[in-house]
N, C-alpha and C positions, 0 to 999 in steps of 0.2 A: 542257099546253095542247093543245086539239084542233086538228086541221088545218083548213084553209080549206074543205074539202069532205068529204062523207060517202060512203063506199063504197056503191054502189048495189045490190050483190048479193053473196051469200055465195060463198065459195071453192068452185069446182066440184071434185067429188071423183070423178066417173066419166069425165071426159074430160081430155085433156092440158091442162096449165096453160100458157097462152100468155104468154110474156114478150117484149116488143118493145124492142129497143135503138135509141135515137135517135142516128143518126150525123150528123156534120157535118164540114166540112173542117178539118184540122189538130187533130183530137181526139187524145187519147192512146190508143195501141193497147192498152196493158195495162189502162187504165181500162175498155175495152170487153171485151177477151178474158178478163181475169181473172175477172170476174163471169160471163161466158158459160160459161167452163169449169166453174165451180161448178155451174151448172144442168145442164150436160151430165153431170157426175159424179153429180148427184142423180138424173137420169133413168135412168142406168145402175143405180143402187141400187133405184129404184122398179120398173124392168122386172124385176129379179131377184125381186121380190116379187109379180110378176103385176099390177102397178098401172100406170096411165098416168103418163107422166113429163111433162117440160116440152117445149113447142114453142117454139123460139127463132126470132125474126125480127129482122132488122136493116134499118132503113129511114131514109131521109133525105128532105129536102124534095122533091128532084127525082128521086131514085132514081139508079141507075147506080153507077159507081165513085166512092168518096169517099177522098181521100188522108188518111193519118194523119200526125202530126208526125214519126214515125219514117221516113216515106218509103214504107211499104207502103200499098196501097189495098184497100178493103173494098167488096165488091159489095153493093148495097142495093136494096130496092124503094122505091117512093115512099110517103111518109106518107099521102097522099090515098087510096092504095089499101088501107090497113089498115082492116079492119072493127073499129071500136072496141068494138062489142058483144062481140067475141070475145077482146079483150085483157084479161088479168088485171093485168099489171104493166108499167109503162113504166120503163125505166132510161136515164138520161142520163149519159154519160161526160163527163169534164172535158177541158180543153185547156190546155197551159202558157201560151198567150198570151190566155186568155179575158178578162183584165182589159183588154187593148188592143182586142180585137175584139168585145166584147159588144154594142156598139151596132149592129153589122152583122147581128146575129141576131134582129132584131125579128120577122120572119116565123115563125121557129122558136119564139120565145117565145109568140107569138100562138097557134100551133098547140097548144103545151103547155097554155096556158090553156083552150083549147077542149076538149082531149082529157082533161085530168085528172079532171073530174067524171064522166066516162063510163067510167073504169076503176076497178079496186078500189084500186090504190095506185100511187104514183110514187116513184122512188128516183133519187138522183144519186150519182155516184162523183166524189170529188175536187172539182175546180172546176166540175163540172156543177151544183153548188149555185147558181152565178151565174145559170144559165139558168132554174132553178126560181124564183129570186128575181125575175128580170126578168119571168117569167110571172105573178108575184103569188101564187105558191103557198106562200111561206114567211112571209108577213106574220103577225106574232104568234107565230111558232114559234121554237124553238131549232133551230140547224142546225150542221152540221160541214162543214169543207172542209179543203184542204191548209193546214198550219200557216203557210206563208209568205204565204197569201192571206187569212187571217182578218181582219186589220185592214182590208184593202181592201173585203172583203165587208160588214163592219159599217158602214163609212163610206158605201158606195154604197147600202146598203139598211138604213137605221136602224130599219125596222119589224120586223126580225127580231133574234134574239139569237144571236150566234155563240159557240159553245163551242169554244175553242181546244184543249181537252184531250181531246176525245172522239174515239174511233175511228169510231163511227157513232151516230146518234141516230134514234129513231122518234118522230114526232109525229103520232099518229093514222094517217092514210093516207099520210103523207109520210115517207120515210126519206132521210137524207143521210149521207155518209161522209167520212172524212178522205182523205189523199192516196193516190192510185195503188193500191197493194196493199191498202189498207183496203177497197177494193171487194170483195175476196175475203171479208173478214170480214163485210161487209154482206150479200153474197149467201148466205153460210152461215147468217146470221141469218134471212134471208127464207125459205130452205129449211126451217129449223127451225120457223118460224112456220107454214109450209104443211104439212109432212110429219112433223114431230116430230124429236126430238133424234137418234134412231138413224140416220135417213137423212142428216141433216146431218153427223153424225160420220163416216159411211161416205164421204160426199163429201170430207170433209177428209182422210181417210186416202188416198183415191184421188189427191188432189193433193199429198200429202206436205207438208201445212201443219199449223200448230198447230190442234188440235181447235177451239179457239175463243178469241178474245180478247174479254173483256167489252166492251160498247159504250162504257163510260166509261174504258177503259184509256188512259193518256196517250200521245200520239203520240210523244213523245221526252222525254228527261230534263229536269227542271226546271232543273238546273244548265246543261245545254247550251243550253236555250232562253234563259236569262238571259245567257249569254256571247255569244249571237249578237245580242242587242239592244244598244242604245246605253247600256251600263251598265258600261264598263270601270272606273269609279271604285269599283264594288262587287264586282269580281272576287275580291279578297282576302277581303272580308267573306263572300262566299258560300262560299268554301273553309273559312273559320273556322266558319261556320254549320253546314256539313256535318259538321264534326268535333266539334261540341258539341251535337248534337241531343238527347242523353240527359240533358242538364242540366235538372233540374226548374225551375231559376231562369232559364231562357232566355226573355227577354221582348223586346219591341220596345225598351224602355229599354236593355237590354243591347246590342242591336244598334247603337243610336245611340251608346252609349259606345264600342263597338268601332270605329265609323266616325269617332269624334272629331267628332261633330256634335250640336247640340242636338236634343232629341226632336222638336220641331215642325218644324225645318228638315229633319231626316233623313226624317221621314214624308212631307213634301211632295216632296222631291227624289227619294226612292226610288220613289214612285208615278209621278212624271213620267218617270223613266229606265227603269223596268222594266214599267210597266203594271199592277203589283200592289201592294197594301199590304204593309208589312213583316210584319204578322200573317199574311196569306195566304201569303207566301213561307215562313214558318216551318212552317205547316201542310203545304204541298206538299212541302217538303224532308223532313219527318217521314213523310209518306205514301209518298214514293218510297223512303226507307230501309226502311220496313216491308215494302214490296213485295219489295225485294231479299232481306231476311232470310227472308221467307216462301218465296221461290223457292229459296234456296241454303243455308238453315240448318235444323237440327233443333230449334231452340228452340220452346217452346210459345208460344201466342198471348199469354199474359200477359207472358212474358219479353220478347217482341218489342215489345209495347206500351210497357213501361217503358224498354227500351233505346233506343227512338226518341223518348222524351219525352212519350208519351201518359200521362195520369194512371192509366189502367187499361184493361182489355180492352174495356170498354163504350165508352170514348171512341174507341179505335181502330176498333171496329166501326162506330160511327156515322159516322166520317170516311170509311171505305171505302164505306159505303152512300151517303153524300152525293155523293162524287166518282165512284165506279166502279159504283154500283148492284149491288154484290156484297159478300158477307161475307168477312172475312179467311180463314176456313176454306175457303170455296169457291174463293177466289183461289189458295190454296195447292194445292188438289186439282187445279187446272187447269194450274198453272205450276211446280210443284215439279220440280227437275231430277233 
């Protein structure tokens, strides 16, 4: 789905690319500095090639020192002093208490609404998605945020679609990422879009991080996610499910029998307690098992598909593309140990 606005100009290639970070009180320091450091590392790689790098700015509504939630302060210029015609990318970090303080950020949201159509793209790190949503920039878009805030974001802004499994998402000119360190993955993806894979990979090596997590890689394990929800009645069922994924006869009916519930009641209660249908849970458990085998085993793709309960390699491939936007072979090449 397209973003709410259209980039007004092509990416500059002969001058530094200006990235402005939007600061505000009690934002997360790593939300800000993690992405900034990626662009710094990319600039270093570009300079070594005789190319212009990134110009990094940090600005807030009033300028001056802005305190982070960790207690450190960041020196900023005033947003009103930014020349929007010179800005390529706006990046909005998150804050742990954004759900409680969002209503106090009306002026900042209004500025973002004004500025967004005048720059090439806008990105948020972690709960910075709340500010983009308040500014009306995520209406009709899929978006990512910290896993613990997904439900709240969806409830407060029903015009967008929250993807609880994504590390980062691009919707036209708007990019959003999951929690905290996912901002590093987001920034690496932005650098790759600007400068190519080689520069992005060199920046990743400079930071000593994974070369790249695909945008659709899950934030954390399906089993852990379900255990943290109000679903203790299904904890044993989930363990049983994880141990029986290769069973070709594994169906929702089998899960209902294992839970000692009627099919209709089981399907209703399971969706209420976990937020997912039983069929979706089976698929996600199988996907996660396949990812582990791709990372840690030498089995071929067909063997992994059958071991995890997929009918064949093609079914596994389509599931990876649907959830992770990557093929099993590419996933293995990036994450094999």
